[in-house]
N, C-alpha and C positions, 0 to 999 in steps of 0.2 A: 896133081894134088898139092904139091909144094907151091905152085903158082897161085892156087886158090887161097891157101893160108896167108901168103904174103899180101894178097889183095884185101883180105878181111882185116889183117893187122893194120894196113895202111888206112883203111876206112875208120877203124876205131881210133887210131892216133889222130886223124884229122878232126873227128868229132870232139875229142878231148881238148884239143887246142882251141877249137871254136868256142867251146863252153868256158874255157879259162879266160879267153878274151872278153866274153860277154859279162862274166862276173866281175872282172876287173873294171870294165867300163861302168857297170851299175854301181859298184862300190865307189868309184871315182865321182859318179854323179851325186851319190848320197853325201860324200864328204864336201863336194862343192856347194851343195845346198845348205848343209849344216856347217857353216864356217864361223858362226858367232855364238857365244855362250853368255848367258846373263843370270843374275841372281833373282829368284822368285820374289824375295822381299825387298830388294833394292834394284829395280829395273834399270837405273842409270848406270849400273856396273855392266859393261860389255867387254868381252875378251874374245880373241880369235882361237883359243884353245881351252880344253877343259881345265878345271881348277876349283878353287874355293873363293868365296866372297871375302874381300879384305875387311868388310865391315862386321858381318855377323858370322862368318865362317861356314856358311852353308855351301853345299856343292852347287856349282853353276850348271844350269840346264841348257840344252841345245836349242838354238833358235835359227830360223832361216836367215840367210844373208840378206843384207839390204840392197845387194846388187843383183841384177838379173831379175828372175821371177820371184820377188819377195812376197810374203804373205801380209797384206795390208792389215788384216784383222788382228794378227798377232802384234804388229807394231802399235796398233791402237790400244790393245789391252795392256801392254806393258809400259805404256807412256805414263809418266808421273801424274797423280791425280790433281796436283795443283796447277797443271797447265792444260788439262783436257779432261772432261767428265762425260762418261757414257750415261745417257738418260733418255727416257721417252716422255719427259715432262711436256706439258702443253706450251705452245709457242705463240707469239704474236709478232706483229710488224709495226714499224714506226708509223704513226698516224699524223698527218699534217692537218692543221685547222685551228679552231678556237676552243677554249675551255673556260668554264666558269669556276671560280674558286669557292671552296667550302671549308675554310680554315676556322678553327675555333680553339681558343686556349684560355687560360686563367690569368687574371690580373688582380689588382687590389686597389681599394680606395685609400688615398693617402692625403696628408696635409698639403695644402697649397701654401708653401712658404713665401710666395711672392706677396701674399696679402698678410703682412706682419707689421706690428707696431711695437715700439719699445717703450719701457718706463725706466727712467734713470732717477737716482737719488738727487734731490735738490739741496739737501743739507747733509753735513756730516753728523753721524750719531751712532747709537747702539740700538740694534733690533731687540725690543723688549718682548714682542710676541709675534709669531708668524702664523697666519691663518691658512696658508696653502702649504702642502707638504711634498708634492712630487711634480715632475715635469709632465706636461700635456694634461694637466688637470683642467676640467672645464670651469670657466670663470664668466660671470655675467657682469655687465656694465654696472658700476656703482658698488660692487662687492668689496668688502674690506680685505686688504691683503696683509697688512702688518701694522703694528704699533711701534713707533720709533721714538727714542729719547734723543734730543739734540740740545746742547747748550745754546746754540744760535736761536732756536725756536723759543726757548725759555726766556732769553734776553729780549727777543722781539715782543713777546707777550707782556713782559714786565714794562717795557717801554709803552705799549699800548695802554695799559692800565694807568700809568703815570700821566699820560697826556689826557686821558679821559677825566681823571680827577682834577686836573688843572685847567680844564675847559679850553682846550686848544683845538678847535675844529679842523683847522687847516693841517696842523701837524698830526692830528689824530687820523686824518684820511691818509697821510703819507705812511703812518705806522701800519694801517690796514693793508695798504699796497705792498709793503715790505713783507708782511705775513703771507699774502697771496703768492708772492714770488718764491717764498720758501716752501710752498706746497700746501698751505692751510686753505681750507674751503671757507666760504662765507658763513656756513652754519657753525663751523668751529670758531671763527672770529667772533661772531655774535654771542656764542656761548661763553667765551672768555669775558667779554664786556658785561654780559648779564650776571655771570657768577661772581665777577670781581676778583677772581684768583686764577693763577696760571695753571695749566695742565702740564704735568711732568712728561707726558707722552702725547704724541699726536698720531692719529691714524692715517694710513695711506690707502686710498680707494682706487679701484681699477677704472680707468676711463674708457675701457674697451670690453667687448665680449669676444670670447674665443677660447683658445687653449694656451695656457701659460707655459713658457719654456725658457730655460737658460741655454739651451743647445743652439749654437749658431751654425748649424750644418743642415743642408737640405735633407728633408726626410727620406727621399728616395736615393740619396747619393751613396749610402753605405751598401755595398754589394757583398754578399757572402756566397761562396761556392759550396755546393753539397751534392751528394748523390741523390738520384731520384728527383731531379729538379723538373720543373715544368716550364719549358720554353716553347713558344709557338714556332714550330718548325714545319708546319704545313701538312695538309691532308687529313681527311676524315673529320669526325666530330667528337672523337674520344679525347680524353684529357692526356693520354700518353701520346705525345706528338713526335717522338724521336725515332720511331720505326726501326728499332734495333740498334741505332747508333749510340755510341758512348756519350753519356751526359754527365759524367762525374765532375767535369770542370765547368759545367754550366750552372748558372745561378737559379735559385728559386724565384718565386714572385718577389717583386721589390719589397724591401724591408719597410715596415711601418715603425716609426720611432716609438719605443716602448716607455711605459711609465717608470721613471727612475727618480730616486730621492733628489731634492734640491740641494745645491751646494751651499746655499744660504742657511744659516743656523741662528736660532735665538741666542742672543748675547754677542753676536758678531758685529763688528764695527764696519760701517760703510762710509765712503767718502763722497763728497759732492761731485756730481757728474758721473758717478759709477752706474753702469747699466745693470739693473736688477733683473728684469724680465723682458721676454719678447712674447707678444700675444699673436697667435696665428688665428686668423679669421676663418670661420667655417662657412662663409657665404658662398665660396666656391671651393671645390676639392679637385684633386687629381685622380684620374684613372691611369694606373701605370702597369706595364707588362713588358715582357721581353720577347724578342723574336730573332730568328736566325737570318743570316745575310740573304739567302735565296728568296725570302719573303718581304724584303724591304720595299720592293716595288709596290706591294699592296698597302704598305703603311707609311707612304711618303707624307711629308708635312702637307696638310691641307686636305688629305683624303678623309672621307667620313667612315666612322666605325660605329658598330652597335655595341652598347654596354648593357649587360643584363645581370641582375643580381643572381648569385649562385643559390640563394635560399628562396627568394621570391621571384618566380618567373615572370610575373606581371610587371615587375619594376624594371623598366628598360628606358634607355635614352639614346639618341643619336647625336654624336659629337664629332668634332674635327680634330685630327692629330695636330698637336701644337709643338711637339719636340721629338726629334730622333737623335739619340745620343749613342754612338758606337762604343763598345767595350771589347777588350781582348783579355782572356783569362785562361792560363794553362793550356794553350793550344786551341782554344775554342773561341770563335767569333760570335757575338750576339749584340743586340742593340736594345737600349731602353726606349720604349715608346710611351709618350705621355699625352693625355688629352684633358682639357679643363672642363669640369661639369658644374653648371650652376646648381647651387644648393641653398637657396634662400630659405626654404622651408625645412632644412635639415633632414631631408629625405635620405640622403646617402650618408652612411656612418663610416668614419675613419676606421680602417682595418677590415672592412667588409670585402669578401671575395666576390669577384665578378667574372662573367664569361665575356670574352671579347671576340667579335666577329667583324671582319671587314665587309664593306659593301661589295656586292657581287661585281667583280671586274672581269670582263671578257678579255682573254689574252690569246694571241696567235702564236703558233710555234710548231715544232715537231715533237710529238708526245709519245711517251711510253707509260704503261701503268706504273704507279709508284712502287709496286712490289717487284717490278722487273729491274730495278736499279738498287744496288746495295752500296752503302757507304763504307769505305775502308780508310780510316784515318781522315785525311783531307781530300781524298779522291773518291770517285764513284766508278763502279764496275757493272757492266751488263754481260750476260752470257749469250754469245752468238752461236747459232746452230751451224755446224759444218758436217755434212753427211749425217751420221747417226750420233754425233758427239757435240758437246758444247765447249766453246773456247771463251775464256774471260777476256773482256775488252774494256779499256778505259773509255768513259764517256764524260763529256762536259755538261754539267747540270746548270742551265741558265736560270731556271725558276721552277717552283713547285706550285701547282694550282689544284687544290683539292686532291683527288686521287691520281693526278697525272703529273708527270715530270717532263719538262721541256729539255731535250738534250741537244738542241740546235742541229748542227750538221755533223754530229759525231758518227752517225751510222747512216747507211743507205736505206732508202725506203723499202727495198725488196729483201733486206736481211731479216731472217727469223730470229727472234730473241725469246729466251725463256721467260715465261710469265712470272714465275716466282724465283727470283735470284737467290734468296736466302736458302732455298731448298738445295741448291747446288754448291753452297759454300762448304769446303772441306774443313772440318773442325780440328784436324790434326796437323795441318800445315797451312802456310800462307799461300794465298792465290798468286800464281806467277802470271803476270799479264805481259803479253808480247807486243802489243801494238796499241796505239791510241785510237 
């Protein structure tokens, strides 16, 4: 009986020892798997033991070790949102081939300051009356500009009458020539001879037709930066061409010189040789607009563009780009594009808004939809799919043609890219891009 009890006791003791070793091994396995702790709000905080987050103070939660049999799905979930995004958004691949552009933007009809003529004072004197009041006032050839009193003109008229009365034909002709050089017209000279008395003032008439101006600056040279600007930056046919990129430092359509009061005043003295006015001829006008660097290839000098009135759709013309002038303003690059439009019938009015479209130009390249590329500052980013997540990647934008963006050799043709990159942009943090 005693031997039987000893046998049972030995069996129970053996079972207890085996159970203890099993629990110890399982507990060791759990601790080996749960060897890292992270903050639910700040997944970049990782520690090897329990504790609290040094940023927000929350208790750290257990996560599986990155060594051995790690849980890839957990590592993906706790990864920062600015370096990897989980999404089931539609994807596309890089397409090689040719695309036609469909770019449209707004411009303005401006003065052609190359067609200008000046009027200078031929005599010294005082402006008695001024018949034009402001810059860029329309003036016709032969229109009276001002009445001026000049002692030199009065003396020349007195000399003319003296020679007439003394019957000196040869000297009389010299006196007439002198008055002509002082700016008097034949009608004014004959009127003095016929009336037999001098005129205290003499009128100055315009020898040109056009717009009068004292401003010696190109009409399109003044550039102002403002928010909500319209710059041709490619893609689509809408007027908002910036596709989400910041345009605060980009200019509006080129300025048109506005009507401002003349600096000349009645009663003001002028000296001989002083330039009084510049007349800008409206026989030709400029179509001016701005574009971004990626579209300069479409608007090179010599390329043809279509100009259409923003108000009258039937008023269109095809012209050639005559000037490309680059500008840099507050971190934004853009260029002034100018084309000369014949305007002998005065069809195009200065200040008229126009729509600008380049001739369809076929371009070869490696293309992504324009929505698949997002501009961050001066660089561009696309989201490449890796398993069930998207990783932001820098791409080089060579050109934009319509709704397509040429990214060159930035990505492989078999890589899947999110169709709508803006949908994946994290609004609470900057995107962290790890490779080019």
